[in-house]
N, C-alpha and C positions, 0 to 999 in steps of 0.2 A: 107550358113551360111557366108562366105566371098568369094568376087570376086573382083580380081584385074586385070586391063586390060593395058598392054602399058603404066606401071607407070615409070615415070621420074623425077628424082631430081638431082638438082646441088647444091653446094655451091662453088660459084665463079669458079673457074676453074677445081675442083673436082667433078667428075662424081658419085654420090652416088648412084643413080639408074639408069638404062640404058634399060627401055622398058622392065619390068619384067611383068608376066603374070601368074595368079594362081587362082584356084578354089578349094575351101575346102567347105566339106558337113557336116551335122549334124553326131556326133560320130567319126570324123575323129582326130587323134591324129598326126599332122604332125610335123615332126622335121626339123627344119631350121639350115642347117650346113654351117659355111662360116669362113675364117680367120678374125681377127679383121679388121674393116673398110669396110667390104664386103657389107653392105646394109642392115643386118638383123634388126638392132635396128632402122634406118631409116623408114623402111617398116612398122614395128611395131607402130612408133608414128606416122605415116601418117594414118594407120587404126583407133587408138583411137582419133584422132582429135587433137594431139598435135603439127602437123607439116603439112603443105600443100605441095602438091606434084606441079611440074612445069607444068606436062602434065599427062594426062591418068586418069583413074578411078579407085576408091577403093569404094567397097561396103560392109558393115557390117550389116548382117539380113535385106538387102534390103533398107538400108538408107546411104546415101553420108556424112560422116563426116564433109564435108564442109558446106553442106547447112542444115543438121538436125543433129547437135552435139549431142544434148540432147537424142534423140532415140537411137545413137549409144552409148551413155555412159548407158543407160539403160539394154542394151543387151549385154555389154562388161565388161569384167573385164582385168585389165592390170596391170602387175608386173612387173616394171623395174629391170635393172640389179644390181642397187642399191637400197637395201631395207631400207628406213627411217623408223625407229621405234621410240616412245616416251618411253624412258627408265624408266621415273619414274611414269608410269602407271602400273596398273596390266592388265594381259591378258584381263580380262573381262571388264576392264574401257576402254583400247584400242579398243576393239571392239565395246562397247556401242558409243564410240567419232564416229565412221565410220559409224556405224549404224543409228545414228543420221545425219551424213553427206548425207547419202544416203536416209533419209526421211522416214525411218523404223519409224512408230509411238511407241512411250513409253508406251501410256496410256493402251493400250491392251497386250494381250500375244503374239502379232507377233514379236516383237524384240527379248524377251526373247527366243522363240521358234527357230528363224533364228539362235542366237548367239549359243543355245544350239547344233544344227544341225551342224554348221560348225566346233564347236570344237571337236564334236564326230567324225568328218569326218576326221580332221587332226590329231587325237589321241592326243588332248591337253585338255582334260577335266579336269584332275587332275592337271592341271597348271593353271586353271582358275583363282586363287589367287595370283598367282605368278608374282613378279614384271618381266617386259619386258626385263629389264637388267641382270637379272638372267638367262635366258634362254640359252641355247646354240646356236651356229650358226644355226644347222638344224632345231631346235625347232622355231626359229625367222624367218626361211625361211617358215615353216608350216604356221606359224601365218601370213605370208605375203599373202601365199594361202587362209587361212580362211578369211582375209580381203577383198579379191576379190570376193568372193563367197557370202559376206552378200546378195547383192541385187538379187541373183539368176542368175546371166547371163547367156546367152546361149552361149556365146565366151568368150574364155580364151587367153588372149596372154601372154606368161611367157618368158621374156629376161634372159636367163641364170640363170635359177631357181637353179640349182644343182651346182653354182660355191662356191668354197669353203667350200664343204660340205664333211666330211669324208664317206668313204664305207657304213657305218650303216646309214648314213642319207640319202645318194642318193638312197638307197634301200628303205627307208621310204617314200621318196617322191616321188619314181619312181609308188609306189602301191598307192599312193594318185591319181597322173595322170592317171593311168591304171583305176581307179574307176570312174573318172569323165568322161574319155573316154566312159566307159560301160553304164554311166548315159544319154548318148546321147548328151554329150556338145562337141563343136568343140574347139581344142586347138590349138595354133600354140608355139612351144619350141623350142627357141633357145639354143644353146649348143656347146661346143667344146669335152664333153666327149660322143665321137662317139657311144663307146658300149653302153651306158645308153640310147641312142636314138634308136640303133639298137634292143634292148630289149622290147620297149614299144610301138614304132610307127607304126601307119599303112601306113605311106607314109612319104617321105622325100623330102628335097628341098635343092640342093646345090648353091650356090650364091657365085659369085667372081667378085669382081670389079665391083660391081653393075648390074651384069649379071646372070639371074638365068640359069644356066646350065643344069640342071637337075631338073626335079619334077615329081614324081609317086613312085611306089611301091620302096622297100627295093630289093626285088629280082631282077628287071629291073635293079637298079642303079647298082648292083653287078657284073651283067653281062654284062652291058655297060661300066663298068670302067676295064674290062678285067684283074680283078684280080682273082686269082684261089684259089682253095679251100686248107687249110692247114690241115695235117694229124699228130697227134704226136704219134709216136711208141716208147715204151719202151721194150728194149732188155734184155732178161736174161744173166746174167755173166755166162763165161765158168767155170765149175768144173772138178775137177779130173774126176768123173763120166761121167759128160756130157759136150763134148766140144760145143762149139759155136763160129760162127762168130762175131767177134768184131764189135762195131757201125762204126768205120772208114772203115773196110772192107765192111760191109753192103753197106754203103755210096756209096764206090766205086761201087758196083755192080748194083746200081739205076743209076748212072749217064750216061748219053747219051740216057736214056728213053725219047721219044718225048712227053710224057704224063707227065713228071715231068719237074717242073721249077727250081726247087733248092732243094738241100737236107743240111741241117745243123746239127752237131754233138754237142750235149751238155750232157756230161758224158754217161750214158747207154741210152740217149735219141735221137731218130732221129727227126727232124721237117723236114716233107716234103711238099714242097709247089706243088700242082699241076698246070698244065696250065688250062686256063679258060674253063669251060664248054660252049656250044652252049646255047643261051637263051632258057629258059625252060627245059633245059636238065641238068645232072649233068654226073660226070665220076664215073664209077665203081671204087671200092675199092680192087676188087678181083685181079686184076694184080697186085697190089703192094703186097700183103700178099703173091701171088704165087713167086713174085722174090725175096722177103726175106727168105721165106721157103726153096727155090730153092739153096740159097747161104749159107745156113746152119745158119742162124739166129733163134734164140730162141725168139719168139714175148711174151713177158709179157702182153702187153697192147698194144692196137690198138684205136686211138680216134681221131676220124674225128671232127674238130674244125671248120668247115665251113668257109665262107670269112669272113676277118676282114673287119669291116666298115672303119675302119683307113685305110688300102689298097686301097679299091676303092675309098675313098675321096681324097688320095693323087694322084691316077692317073686321076681321073676326073678333079682336079684341077691342075694337071700338077706339082704337089709339092709346089705350090705357096702359102706358110703359111705366109709369112710378108707383 
């Protein structure tokens, strides 16, 4: 659905894209990760025909945006990082306007059916007659998604769709994107909220200074980064009847083990960062439980948290966030 081969783009002396290549298929939800100015928005603008590359090829649904822009527009929906809305329209009027722009006829039931469908998908049916400026930021983002779905595109490019949303709105948006993925659509989603991407994406790409330094599965990215798994352990406090090792003493007992990278004490909790596991494997937690029990600690809870996507991103980009 999306094919990018050796894509280059410069703005004067600034290299925006430096030979990136990427292929995305149907039903793929691709998380595009990178610091500001890394090249995410430039890539999306080239794919939807708003900008031309200096060299290389970009193909969407088998069409080149440079030579067949109308065909690309028919199969692609693009939501930029700044969502412009017409505040003095109702939600229904807003969608009617863009449906007309997409050429969806009003004289039969087609337009009404399409609008009803996207309102239901984005959970905005009850807001049909509400003014756009009365919607929350999260609802306006969902309205933006509804707008780009009107012409039933096969490919969606969403640039920072979760920016500025509260946790509840992010969850609601994530559920919509997962539903679209399950419908077989190809999605490219850029974001700085890395944990959100980790929970919904089938693959990710990490771009820095115009270079795509990784593209593939999340599991392989975590392994390649050298970031290890984190385990949260809550220890029971000692009582007169049941003595127990303090968290500080337990941390000392764990230090020096080659399988442990770092131990952090927070009140009665231990945050244990394990060394990276080999690709395709994982470290057993049994040794950690055995060491804690052996030193006299009483374990209240033991929660493996997995590898944090933020840690993997920082390692793969060498921490260059500015």
